C-alpha positions in Angstrom: 112.4 77.6 118.1 113.5 74.1 119.1 115.1 73.1 122.4 117.9 70.6 123.2 117.9 68.8 126.5 121.4 67.4 127.4 122.3 65.3 130.4 126.0 64.7 131.2 126.8 61.8 133.4 130.1 62.8 135.1 132.9 60.6 136.2 132.4 60.2 140.0 134.1 63.2 141.7 134.4 65.2 138.5 131.1 67.2 138.7 132.9 70.3 140.0 135.5 70.1 137.2 132.8 69.9 134.6 130.8 72.8 136.1 134.1 74.8 136.2 134.8 74.0 132.5 131.3 75.3 131.5 131.6 78.5 133.5 135.2 79.3 132.7 135.8 77.9 129.2 132.6 76.7 127.3 130.5 79.8 127.7 133.0 82.0 125.9 132.9 79.7 122.9 129.1 79.5 123.0 129.0 83.4 122.9 131.4 83.3 119.9 129.0 81.0 118.0 125.7 82.4 119.2 124.7 79.3 121.2 122.1 80.2 123.8 121.3 78.3 127.0 118.0 78.2 128.7 119.3 76.8 132.0 121.6 74.5 133.9 120.8 72.1 136.8 122.6 69.6 139.0 120.7 66.7 140.4 119.7 66.9 144.1 117.4 63.9 144.0 117.4 61.3 141.2 119.4 58.5 139.7 122.8 60.2 140.2 124.0 63.3 141.9 126.9 63.3 139.4 124.7 64.5 136.5 124.4 67.9 134.9 121.3 68.7 133.0 121.1 71.7 130.7 118.9 73.1 127.9 119.9 75.0 124.8 117.6 76.9 122.5 117.9 77.0 118.7 116.1 78.9 116.0 115.8 75.7 114.0 117.5 72.3 113.5 119.6 73.8 110.8 120.7 76.6 113.2 121.7 73.9 115.7 123.6 71.9 113.1 125.6 74.9 111.9 126.4 76.4 115.3 127.1 73.1 117.1 129.4 71.9 114.3 131.4 75.1 114.3 131.8 75.0 118.1 132.8 71.3 118.2 135.4 71.7 115.5 136.9 75.0 116.8 140.7 74.2 117.3 140.9 76.4 120.3 138.0 74.7 122.0 139.5 71.3 121.3 142.8 72.5 122.8 141.2 74.0 125.9 138.9 71.0 126.4 141.9 68.7 126.3 143.7 70.9 128.9 140.8 70.3 131.3 141.2 66.6 131.0 144.8 65.8 131.8 143.9 62.6 133.6 141.2 61.5 131.1 137.6 62.4 130.3 135.4 64.1 132.9 132.1 62.8 131.4 131.3 59.1 131.3 128.4 59.5 128.9 125.7 61.9 127.8 122.3 61.9 126.3 120.4 64.6 124.4 116.9 65.1 123.0 115.7 67.7 120.6 112.3 69.1 121.8 109.5 71.0 120.2 107.4 73.2 122.6 103.7 72.5 122.7 101.2 75.2 121.9 100.4 75.5 125.7 104.0 75.6 126.9 105.3 78.6 128.8 108.5 78.3 126.7 108.0 79.2 123.1 
């Protein structure tokens, strides 16, 4: 099992729209492709309260590559994503890290 930590830096004022997109659009596609989340967080104290941090879990790097590529290239996802951004992108930038749990981690 490997984990992916993703942080989205939202356009100021767009955090609620990005959260809504996850809840009402993205999760259906993730279910379709077997993408599993560990959790989602917003930032109460930190560099920006316009950030969304979330973690996904994958069986392997190959599992991630296959499922993420299928999700990202899904024509219906591309169409629905565009519909949520009629005035431009909701996310300024993002970062992601692929993590491997240590032997003493509570997450395995």
